[in-house]
C-alpha positions in Angstrom: -131.9 45.0 -46.1 -132.3 41.2 -46.4 -131.9 39.4 -49.7 -135.2 38.5 -51.1 -136.1 36.6 -54.2 -139.3 37.3 -56.1 -140.3 33.7 -57.1 -143.5 34.8 -58.8 -141.6 36.3 -61.7 -141.4 33.0 -63.6 -144.4 31.3 -62.0 -147.4 30.4 -64.1 -150.8 30.1 -62.7 -153.7 28.2 -64.0 -157.5 28.4 -63.7 -159.2 25.1 -64.3 -162.5 23.3 -64.5 -162.7 19.7 -63.5 -165.7 17.4 -63.9 -167.1 14.1 -62.6 -170.0 11.8 -63.3 -170.2 10.1 -59.9 -172.2 10.4 -57.8 -173.8 13.0 -60.2 -172.5 15.1 -63.1 -170.9 18.3 -61.7 -168.0 20.6 -62.2 -165.6 22.4 -59.9 -163.6 25.5 -60.7 -160.2 26.3 -59.1 -156.8 27.8 -59.6 -153.3 26.4 -59.1 -149.7 26.8 -60.1 -149.5 23.0 -60.8 -152.6 21.5 -62.4 -151.3 17.9 -62.4 -150.5 17.9 -58.7 -153.8 19.7 -57.9 -155.9 17.2 -60.0 -154.1 14.3 -58.2 -155.0 15.9 -54.8 -158.6 16.2 -55.8 -158.7 12.5 -57.0 -157.0 11.3 -53.7 -159.7 13.2 -51.7 -157.0 15.6 -50.5 -158.3 18.6 -52.4 -161.3 20.9 -51.6 -164.0 19.3 -49.5 -166.5 19.6 -52.4 -164.3 17.3 -54.6 -163.7 14.5 -52.1 -165.0 11.0 -52.9 -165.2 11.5 -56.7 -162.9 10.9 -59.6 -162.3 14.1 -61.5 -161.3 14.8 -65.1 -159.7 18.0 -66.4 -162.2 19.7 -68.7 -160.8 23.1 -69.2 -157.7 25.2 -68.3 -156.3 28.7 -68.9 -152.8 29.9 -68.2 -152.4 33.3 -66.4 -149.3 35.1 -65.3 -150.2 36.3 -61.8 -152.0 34.8 -58.8 -154.4 37.7 -58.7 -155.4 37.3 -62.4 -156.0 33.6 -61.8 -158.1 34.3 -58.7 -160.2 36.9 -60.6 -160.7 34.5 -63.6 -161.7 31.7 -61.2 -164.4 34.0 -59.8 -165.6 34.8 -63.4 -165.7 31.1 -64.4 -167.6 30.1 -61.3 -170.4 32.5 -62.4 -170.3 31.4 -66.1 -173.1 28.9 -66.1 -173.1 28.5 -69.8 -169.5 27.4 -70.1 -169.9 25.0 -67.1 -173.1 23.6 -68.6 -171.3 22.9 -71.9 -168.5 21.2 -70.1 -170.9 19.1 -68.0 -172.5 18.0 -71.3 -169.2 16.7 -72.5 -169.1 14.3 -69.5 -172.5 12.7 -70.3 
């Protein structure tokens, strides 16, 4: 049996909401294991296609301890119109 290392034991995962004012006020929800690196990618137009061409600011984050938890929470936050509306209002 080959030696395997379970790297996810000490990994942390984050779900986040970023926002922008230009070209219009909007938010984006995602997950990552490195928020700083991910935000930098979004701001360099190397992130998700939706985020390209805008400068993004971190508005909200949660830490979770598994990838599946982060993905489930991301789906919940994408549907949470009230939270996202409150966060958009902070940008105005």
